[in-house]
C-alpha positions in Angstrom: 18.1 39.9 33.7 14.9 38.4 32.4 13.7 35.3 33.9 11.1 33.8 36.6 10.3 31.5 39.2 9.3 28.4 37.7 7.1 27.1 40.5 5.7 30.4 41.4 2.4 29.7 43.5 2.8 26.0 43.2 3.5 23.8 46.4 4.0 20.2 46.6 5.8 20.3 43.2 7.8 16.9 44.0 4.7 15.1 43.1 5.7 15.9 39.8 7.8 13.0 39.9 5.6 10.5 40.9 3.4 11.2 38.2 6.0 11.4 35.9 7.2 7.7 36.8 3.8 6.6 36.8 3.3 7.9 33.4 6.6 6.4 32.0 5.7 3.0 33.4 2.5 3.0 31.7 4.2 4.4 28.4 6.8 1.8 28.6 4.3 -1.1 29.1 2.5 0.0 25.8 5.6 0.2 23.8 6.7 -3.3 25.2 3.2 -4.5 24.0 3.3 -3.3 20.5 7.2 -4.4 20.0 5.7 -8.1 21.2 3.6 -7.9 18.2 6.1 -7.0 16.0 8.4 -9.7 17.2 5.3 -12.3 15.8 7.3 -11.7 12.4 10.6 -13.1 11.0 13.9 -11.5 11.6 15.0 -8.9 9.3 18.0 -6.6 9.0 17.3 -2.9 8.4 20.3 -1.1 10.3 22.4 -1.3 7.1 21.8 2.5 6.4 22.4 4.3 9.8 23.6 7.5 8.2 21.3 7.7 5.2 18.7 6.9 7.9 19.2 9.6 9.8 19.4 12.0 7.0 16.1 10.7 5.8 14.6 11.3 9.5 15.6 15.1 9.0 14.1 15.4 5.5 11.0 13.3 5.7 10.3 13.2 9.2 11.4 16.9 10.7 11.3 18.6 7.1 7.6 16.8 6.2 9.4 16.4 2.7 6.6 14.3 1.4 3.7 15.5 3.9 3.6 18.8 2.3 3.4 17.6 -1.2 -0.2 17.8 -0.4 -0.5 21.3 1.1 -3.5 21.8 2.7 -2.9 18.8 5.2 0.5 19.2 5.2 1.0 22.7 6.5 -1.8 21.5 9.1 0.2 18.6 10.4 3.5 20.9 10.2 2.1 23.6 12.7 1.0 20.8 15.0 4.2 18.8 14.8 6.6 21.9 15.2 4.3 23.3 18.0 4.6 20.4 20.0 8.3 19.6 18.9 9.3 23.0 20.3 6.8 23.2 23.3 8.5 20.2 24.5 11.9 21.7 23.8 10.8 24.8 26.0 9.7 22.3 28.7 12.8 20.4 28.9 14.9 23.8 29.4 12.3 24.9 32.0 12.6 21.7 33.7 16.3 21.8 34.0 16.4 25.2 35.2 13.9 24.4 37.9 14.7 21.1 39.2 18.6 20.8 38.5 19.6 24.4 39.0 21.4 25.2 35.4 21.2 28.8 35.4 20.1 28.8 31.6 16.6 30.0 31.7 17.4 33.8 31.9 18.3 36.6 29.8 17.9 36.5 26.0 17.3 32.6 26.1 14.3 33.3 28.3 12.8 35.8 25.8 13.4 33.8 23.0 11.8 30.5 24.3 9.0 32.8 25.8 8.4 34.3 22.3 8.6 31.4 20.0 6.8 29.1 22.4 3.9 31.3 22.2 4.2 31.4 18.2 4.8 27.8 18.0 1.8 26.8 20.3 -0.6 29.2 18.3 0.3 27.5 15.2 -0.3 24.0 17.0 -3.6 25.2 18.2 -4.4 26.7 14.9 -3.2 23.1 13.3 -5.6 21.3 15.8 -8.5 23.5 14.9 -8.2 22.9 11.2 -7.8 19.3 11.5 -11.1 19.0 13.6 -12.8 21.0 10.7 -11.2 18.8 8.0 -12.2 15.7 9.9 -15.3 16.3 11.4 -16.9 19.0 9.0 -15.4 18.5 5.6 -15.2 14.8 6.3 -12.6 13.7 3.2 -13.2 10.1 1.9 -9.8 9.1 3.0 -10.0 9.7 6.4 -11.4 7.2 8.7 -12.8 8.8 11.9 -12.3 6.6 15.1 -12.6 7.6 18.7 -9.1 7.7 19.2 -8.8 10.5 16.6 -11.2 12.4 18.6 -9.5 12.0 22.2 -6.1 12.7 20.7 -7.1 16.1 19.0 -9.0 16.8 21.9 -6.2 16.3 24.5 -3.7 18.0 22.6 -5.9 20.9 22.3 -6.7 21.3 26.0 -2.9 20.6 26.9 -2.4 23.7 24.7 -5.0 25.8 25.6 -4.2 25.2 29.3 -0.9 26.1 29.1 -1.8 29.6 27.7 -4.3 29.8 30.4 -2.0 29.5 33.2 0.6 31.7 31.7 -2.0 34.2 31.5 -3.1 33.7 35.2 0.2 34.5 36.3 0.6 37.3 34.4 -2.6 38.9 35.4 -1.6 37.8 39.3 2.1 38.9 39.4 2.4 42.0 36.8 5.4 40.6 34.6 7.9 43.2 32.9 8.4 40.7 30.2 4.9 40.1 29.6 5.0 41.5 26.1 7.3 38.5 25.3 4.7 36.2 26.1 1.8 37.7 24.1 -1.1 35.2 24.1 -0.8 34.9 27.8 -0.9 38.9 28.1 -4.0 38.8 26.0 -5.6 36.1 28.3 -4.2 38.1 31.3 -6.3 41.3 30.5 -10.1 39.9 31.0 -8.8 37.8 33.8 -7.5 40.5 35.9 -10.7 42.4 35.0 -13.0 39.9 36.2 -11.2 38.1 39.1 -9.5 39.3 42.4 -5.9 38.4 43.4 -6.9 35.4 45.7 -9.2 34.2 42.8 -6.3 34.4 40.5 -3.8 32.5 42.7 -6.5 29.9 43.0 -7.5 29.7 39.4 -3.5 29.5 38.6 -3.0 26.4 40.9 -5.9 24.8 39.6 -5.0 25.2 35.9 -1.3 24.0 36.9 -2.0 20.9 38.1 -4.8 20.1 35.8 -2.2 20.9 32.9 0.3 18.7 34.7 -2.3 15.8 34.7 -3.4 15.9 31.2 0.6 15.8 30.3 1.2 13.0 32.3 -2.0 11.4 30.6 -0.6 12.7 27.3 2.8 10.4 27.9 1.0 7.4 29.2 -1.5 7.3 26.5 1.3 7.8 23.7 1.8 4.3 22.6 -1.7 2.9 22.8 -3.2 5.7 20.5 -2.7 7.2 17.0 0.2 9.6 18.9 2.5 7.0 18.6 3.0 7.6 15.0 4.9 10.5 16.1 7.8 8.1 17.0 6.7 5.0 14.5 6.8 7.4 11.5 10.5 8.8 11.7 11.5 5.2 12.7 9.7 3.8 10.0 11.4 6.4 7.7 14.7 5.3 9.1 14.0 1.6 8.2 12.7 2.1 4.8 14.2 0.3 1.6 16.7 2.2 -0.4 18.3 1.7 -3.6 16.0 0.3 -6.6 12.2 0.3 -5.6 10.4 -2.8 -5.5 12.8 -5.7 -5.5 10.8 -8.8 -4.2 12.5 -11.0 -2.0 14.1 -14.0 -4.1 13.2 -17.2 -3.5 16.0 -20.0 -3.7 14.0 -22.8 -5.3 17.4 -25.0 -5.0 17.0 -24.8 -1.0 15.5 -28.3 -0.2 14.5 -26.9 3.3 11.8 -24.7 1.9 8.5 -26.0 2.8 6.2 -23.3 1.2 6.9 -20.5 -1.3 5.1 -16.9 -0.4 3.4 -16.1 2.2 0.0 -16.6 3.7 0.4 -16.1 7.3 1.0 -13.2 9.4 4.1 -14.4 11.2 5.4 -15.4 7.6 5.9 -11.5 7.4 9.1 -10.0 8.9 9.0 -7.8 11.8 9.4 -4.7 9.6 6.3 -5.5 7.4 4.1 -5.9 10.8 5.8 -2.6 12.0 4.1 -1.0 9.0 1.1 -1.6 9.9 1.5 0.2 13.0 3.6 3.2 11.6 0.4 3.7 9.0 -0.9 7.4 9.8 -4.5 6.3 8.3 -3.9 9.6 6.2 -5.3 8.0 3.1 -3.1 9.2 0.9 -2.6 6.0 -0.5 -6.3 5.2 -1.2 -6.5 8.7 -2.9 -3.8 7.9 -5.3 -4.6 4.0 -6.0 -5.9 3.6 -9.4 -7.6 0.3 -8.7 -9.6 2.1 -5.6 -10.1 5.3 -7.8 -11.8 3.2 -10.6 -14.5 1.6 -8.2 -12.3 -1.5 -7.4 -13.0 -3.1 -3.8 -9.1 -2.7 -3.4 -8.0 -0.2 -0.7 -4.4 -0.3 0.3 -5.1 1.7 3.6 -7.7 -0.8 4.5 -5.4 -3.5 3.6 -2.6 -2.0 6.1 -4.9 -1.6 8.8 -6.5 -4.7 8.5 -3.4 -6.6 9.1 -2.8 -4.6 11.8 -6.0 -5.9 13.4 -4.9 -9.3 12.7 -1.7 -8.9 14.3 -3.4 -8.0 17.5 -5.4 -10.6 17.3 -2.4 -13.1 16.6 -1.0 -11.7 19.7 -4.0 -12.2 22.0 -4.3 -15.6 20.5 -0.6 -16.1 21.0 -1.1 -15.1 24.8 -3.8 -17.3 25.4 -2.1 -20.5 24.1 1.2 -19.5 26.1 -0.9 -19.0 29.1 -2.6 -22.5 28.9 0.7 -24.1 28.2 1.7 -22.6 31.8 -1.3 -23.9 33.4 -0.6 -27.4 32.0 2.8 -27.0 33.7 4.6 -29.3 30.8 7.9 -28.3 29.2 6.5 -29.8 26.0 3.6 -27.6 26.1 5.3 -24.6 26.8 7.7 -25.2 24.3 5.2 -25.6 21.4 3.0 -22.5 22.7 6.2 -20.3 21.9 7.5 -22.0 18.6 7.1 -20.1 15.3 5.4 -22.8 13.8 2.1 -22.8 16.5 -1.2 -22.6 14.6 -3.1 -19.6 16.2 -6.8 -19.5 15.8 -7.1 -16.3 13.8 -8.7 -15.4 10.8 -7.1 -16.5 7.7 -5.2 -13.6 6.0 -6.1 -14.4 2.4 -9.8 -14.5 1.9 -11.1 -13.7 5.5 -8.8 -10.3 6.3 -7.7 -9.7 2.5 -10.3 -10.8 -0.5 -8.6 -12.7 -3.2 -9.6 -10.2 -5.6 -8.0 -7.1 -4.2 -4.8 -9.1 -4.5 -5.4 -9.6 -8.1 -6.6 -6.1 -8.5 -3.4 -4.0 -7.7 -1.3 -3.0 -10.6 2.2 -2.8 -8.5 2.4 1.1 -9.7 3.4 1.8 -6.3 1.3 5.3 -6.3 0.3 4.4 -2.7 4.0 4.0 -1.8 5.2 7.0 -3.6 2.7 9.2 -1.6 3.0 7.6 1.7 4.6 10.2 4.4 6.2 7.5 6.4 7.1 5.0 3.6 4.5 2.1 4.3 5.7 -0.7 1.9 2.1 -1.9 0.5 3.1 -3.7 -2.9 5.6 -6.2 -1.6 3.1 -7.5 0.5 0.5 -8.4 -2.3 3.4 -10.0 -4.4 4.1 -12.3 -1.5 0.5 -13.3 -1.1 0.1 -13.8 -4.7 3.4 -16.2 -5.0 1.5 -18.5 -2.3 -1.9 -18.6 -4.2 0.1 -19.4 -7.5 2.8 -21.6 -6.0 1.2 -23.3 -3.4 -2.7 -23.5 -4.1 -2.5 -22.8 -8.0 -5.4 -20.4 -7.6 -5.2 -17.3 -9.7 -7.3 -15.9 -12.6 -8.1 -17.8 -15.5 -6.3 -15.2 -18.1 -3.3 -15.9 -16.1 -3.1 -19.5 -16.6 -3.1 -18.7 -20.5 -0.2 -16.3 -20.2 1.8 -18.7 -17.8 1.5 -21.4 -20.5 2.5 -19.1 -23.3 5.4 -18.0 -21.5 6.3 -21.7 -20.6 5.9 -23.0 -24.0 6.7 -20.2 -26.5 9.0 -17.8 -24.2 6.3 -14.7 -24.6 3.0 -14.3 -23.3 1.2 -13.9 -26.6 2.1 -17.6 -27.4 3.5 -17.1 -30.8 6.0 -19.5 -31.8 9.3 -18.7 -30.3 11.1 -19.3 -33.7 9.3 -15.9 -35.1 10.8 -13.4 -32.4 13.8 -12.4 -34.7 11.8 -12.1 -38.0 10.5 -8.5 -37.7 13.7 -7.3 -36.9 15.8 -9.0 -39.2 14.0 -7.6 -41.8 15.2 -4.2 -40.6 18.6 -5.3 -41.1 19.3 -5.9 -37.6 21.9 -8.8 -36.9 22.0 -11.2 -34.0 24.4 -11.3 -31.4 25.2 -14.9 -33.3 26.2 -13.0 -36.4 27.8 -10.1 -34.9 29.4 -11.0 -31.5 31.5 -7.5 -31.4 28.3 -5.7 -31.0 28.3 -3.2 -28.2 25.0 -3.1 -27.2 22.3 -5.7 -27.2 18.9 -4.1 -28.4 16.2 -5.8 -26.2 12.4 -5.1 -28.0 10.8 -7.3 -25.5 7.8 -9.7 -26.3 5.8 -6.6 -27.2 8.4 -5.0 -29.6 8.8 -8.4 -31.4 5.2 -9.8 -31.6 2.8 -7.1 -31.1 1.8 -5.4 -34.4 1.4 -1.8 -32.9 4.3 -2.2 -30.9 6.6 -3.5 -33.8 6.0 0.0 -35.2 7.8 1.2 -32.1 10.7 -1.3 -32.5 11.1 -0.3 -36.4 11.3 3.5 -35.4 13.8 2.7 -32.5 15.6 0.8 -34.9 16.1 3.8 -37.4 17.2 5.8 -34.8 19.8 3.7 -33.8 21.2 3.1 -37.2 20.7 6.7 -38.3 23.0 7.4 -35.1 25.8 5.0 -36.0 25.1 3.0 -32.9 26.7 -0.8 -32.9 23.9 -3.0 -31.8 22.6 -6.7 -32.2 19.9 -8.5 -30.7 19.5 -12.3 -29.3 17.0 -13.1 -31.5 15.1 -16.5 -31.1 17.5 -17.0 -28.1 15.6 -14.2 -26.1 13.0 -15.1 -24.0 10.4 -13.1 -22.0 12.2 -11.0 -19.1 9.6 -12.6 -16.7 8.6 -9.2 -15.3 4.6 -10.4 -15.5 5.2 -13.7 -14.5 6.9 -12.5 -11.0 4.3 -9.7 -10.7 1.6 -12.0 -10.7 3.0 -14.5 -8.3 4.7 -17.2 -10.4 8.3 -16.7 -8.8 9.4 -20.2 -10.3 8.5 -19.3 -14.0 10.4 -16.1 -13.8 13.3 -17.8 -12.2 13.7 -20.1 -15.2 13.1 -17.4 -18.0 15.5 -14.8 -16.3 18.1 -17.9 -15.7 17.9 -18.7 -19.1 18.4 -15.2 -20.3 21.1 -14.3 -18.2 23.1 -17.5 -19.4 22.6 -16.7 -23.0 23.7 -12.7 -22.4 27.0 -14.2 -20.2 27.5 -16.3 -23.1 27.7 -13.7 -25.7 29.4 -11.3 -23.4 26.7 -8.9 -23.2 27.9 -5.8 -21.1 25.2 -3.1 -22.4 21.4 -3.1 -23.1 19.0 -1.1 -24.4 15.2 -1.4 -24.0 12.0 0.4 -25.0 9.9 -1.4 -22.5 10.1 -0.1 -18.9 9.1 -3.6 -17.5 12.0 -4.9 -19.3 14.3 -2.3 -18.0 13.4 -2.3 -14.6 13.6 -6.0 -14.3 17.0 -6.2 -16.1 18.6 -3.5 -14.2 17.3 -4.1 -10.8 16.2 -7.7 -10.7 18.3 -9.5 -12.8 21.6 -9.0 -10.6 19.8 -11.0 -7.6 20.5 -13.7 -10.1 24.0 -12.6 -10.8 22.9 -11.0 -14.1 24.8 -7.9 -14.1 24.5 -5.6 -17.1 24.3 -1.7 -17.8 20.9 -1.2 -18.9 19.3 1.8 -20.5 15.9 2.8 -21.5 15.7 4.3 -24.9 14.5 7.7 -23.6 17.5 8.0 -21.8 19.7 6.6 -24.4 18.2 8.6 -27.3 18.7 12.1 -25.3 22.1 11.2 -24.9 22.8 10.7 -28.5 20.7 13.9 -29.5 23.0 15.7 -26.8 26.1 14.5 -28.5 25.2 15.5 -32.0 25.2 11.7 -33.0 21.5 12.2 -33.8 20.2 15.2 -35.5 16.3 15.9 -35.5 14.1 18.4 -37.5 11.6 20.2 -35.4 7.8 19.9 -35.4 5.9 22.9 -35.7 2.8 23.9 -34.3 2.2 20.7 -32.8 1.2 19.8 -29.0 1.4 16.7 -26.9 0.7 15.3 -23.4 3.1 12.8 -21.9 2.0 9.5 -19.9 4.7 8.7 -17.2 4.7 5.0 -17.3 4.8 3.7 -13.8 8.1 1.4 -14.1 10.0 4.2 -15.9 8.6 6.7 -13.5 8.1 5.9 -10.0 10.2 2.8 -10.0 13.3 4.2 -11.7 12.9 8.1 -11.4 13.0 8.9 -15.0 10.6 11.5 -15.6 12.6 14.6 -17.1 14.4 12.9 -19.9 11.5 11.9 -22.5 10.1 15.4 -22.1 13.3 16.9 -22.8 13.4 14.8 -26.0 9.9 16.1 -26.9 11.2 19.7 -26.3 14.0 19.3 -28.5 11.8 18.5 -31.4 9.7 21.8 -31.0 6.6 19.9 -29.3 4.5 22.0 -27.0 4.0 19.7 -23.6 0.8 20.1 -21.9 0.5 18.0 -18.7 -2.4 15.6 -17.4 -4.1 16.6 -14.4 -2.1 13.5 -12.9 1.5 13.7 -14.0 5.1 13.0 -12.9 5.2 11.4 -9.3 1.3 11.6 -9.0 1.0 9.9 -12.9 -2.3 7.6 -13.1 -1.5 4.0 -13.9 -2.5 2.9 -17.4 -3.7 -0.3 -15.7 -1.4 -2.9 -17.3 1.1 -3.1 -14.7 1.7 -6.3 -12.2 0.8 -8.7 -14.9 -2.9 -7.0 -15.4 -1.9 -6.6 -19.2 -3.0 -10.3 -19.4 -6.0 -9.8 -17.0 -9.8 -8.7 -17.4 -11.1 -5.9 -15.5 -14.5 -7.1 -14.1 -15.1 -4.4 -11.5 -15.5 -0.9 -11.9 -14.4 1.5 -14.6 -11.5 0.5 -16.5 -8.6 2.0 -15.7 -6.8 2.9 -19.3 -10.2 4.7 -20.4 -9.8 6.8 -17.0 -6.5 7.8 -18.2 -7.2 8.4 -21.7 -10.1 10.6 -20.7 -7.2 12.7 -18.8 -5.1 12.7 -22.1 -8.2 13.7 -24.0 -8.9 16.5 -21.5 -5.4 18.0 -22.2 -6.7 18.7 -25.6 -3.4 18.0 -27.6 -2.5 16.6 -30.7 -0.6 13.6 -29.3 -0.4 11.7 -26.3 3.6 10.4 -25.9 4.5 7.2 -24.2 7.6 5.4 -23.7 6.3 2.1 -22.5 4.6 -0.6 -24.8 1.8 -1.8 -22.1 1.2 1.9 -21.7 0.8 2.5 -25.5 -1.4 -0.5 -26.3 -3.6 0.6 -23.2 -4.0 4.4 -24.3 -4.6 3.3 -27.9 -7.4 0.8 -26.7 -9.0 3.8 -24.7 -8.8 6.1 -27.4 -10.7 3.7 -29.3 -13.4 3.0 -26.9 -13.9 7.1 -26.7 -13.9 7.0 -30.5 -11.2 10.0 -30.4 -9.0 8.7 -32.7 -9.4 11.6 -35.3 -8.9 14.2 -32.5 -5.9 12.4 -30.6 -3.0 9.9 -31.7 -0.9 8.0 -29.3 2.8 7.3 -30.2 5.9 6.2 -28.6 8.4 8.7 -28.3 10.9 6.9 -30.7 7.9 7.1 -33.2 7.7 10.8 -32.8 11.4 11.1 -33.2 12.0 8.7 -36.2 9.4 11.6 -38.1 11.7 14.0 -37.4 14.8 12.5 -39.2 
């Protein structure tokens, strides 16, 4: 039966246990140190989704679903990961055979492990070589090389290489009838047997065996102190990830009189999970490669923010130890208690200003492209919003343009500052009734501030109203009782203004018994659908792209075809990444016969228009204009139209087309305007 002696040519193998125990102690201490740093944060329950978490580990961890979306580094990482996973499995099987007498490492299982260990080991070596070439020869901008990277790659490579050399020396010294199943070892044995005698082969085998063992123990001991730790932390971060609607900020209870501050300005105000994120980060740079602010030449770099917070966390841990040591030296109960309180001020750098520049906080468009591409689901944007909240609510520090938007929302219920009493004028001119006039309406049509006040987006409102009327939809509006949904206020950090606006809107809608809402703005759609429930505002909300498609499929809305025209569709961040609505707008465009040509960045990788996160109301003072960069992609698609499903996106792309003087060649239209031309 196929098998072999595991400790062939080895004496004193019992020392393995001592080395292993030492390695485990060092490993355990390293884990303890990291856990103590995460505990600097506040409690948060992330154990609510056990089964979905385990499924995600299988799909995103072992299956590499997100990592493989970037195929070149994805395949490289897959080879290294699965090479090591299988070799660890094979080592465990061999150890059980040798040390516990389990008769399993024999027969077909022995041959299977022998063959697959060679295949997976070879794949891992190729992955390491590709990683080294990419990191040190190609040197892409998104990778920041550190000493730890070289040590990690070198250690893994030498462990793999010595494993094959051991096998080769054993086969050369003691012919194995099953050597062909370990084909790499067999290849290596040929030159070894040709140039070394039996005594030299035995000595080489023993030396390599012990050297390989020491390297393996070093690997275990070094694990939690190095980048290798992400092998465990990555899957754990996937397990603990937020599920459900993306990007719902934590609600601040302004009626809680015990709250002394709003937002976050210190590292220890974040939850343990937010600090855990900083260790789980792979430093792969995918967030950086997909951040519109970074790509447009702004200082903001989402990867750098996470890594800088990690450094600050380590500084805070060191400072806390020093404070506790000083308290212990004084041997006073009062001092020791003070040293362990969460409120103790640690002598570390300020999170806002010294670690994260304020301009970086305001550059974020909250598009969440960073989070969508992160292989381990690091949460970037929520940290930004929490820090903005502190600046706005506690220090009244924010861009001057935001002040005007806040004041307009406070005084007139819309960011434009147009008198609130005129909100319904345009729509009433289209024969649309208010809920006060038609309380039996099935749907509330929510045009939003853009649809009611912005001249360009009023055309979108008119088109949508005509489509709804043609399909016989029974709808009404709130009229002058509708106020800004509060999205821009909330994303800019003015949580109190959001709370006020949202509470008033919810009260009005509940008063009329509203159940279903149709929106044309993804920002309104997202906040009404996903964030208003935080304030007990539970409604069935649908975006007009989805609703119009349902009308077409049901036969209630009949459309004519457009022949010989092409269009490129721009995915809104708040419709796509936040709510996974990608296919419906494209289906509508295909229904009317338009040829769709995709831009360079599309779907999950769509490039932001630059208006999200309240940036619709702020100027870009650094780098290139994001909306112009996106418009350039639309122009490059060489189509007749660029389609949108968001008033902010439409405004930004219209401005981009004007800045490029491309109005004669390309026209920006909302999907409802396109469909309105087909009835």
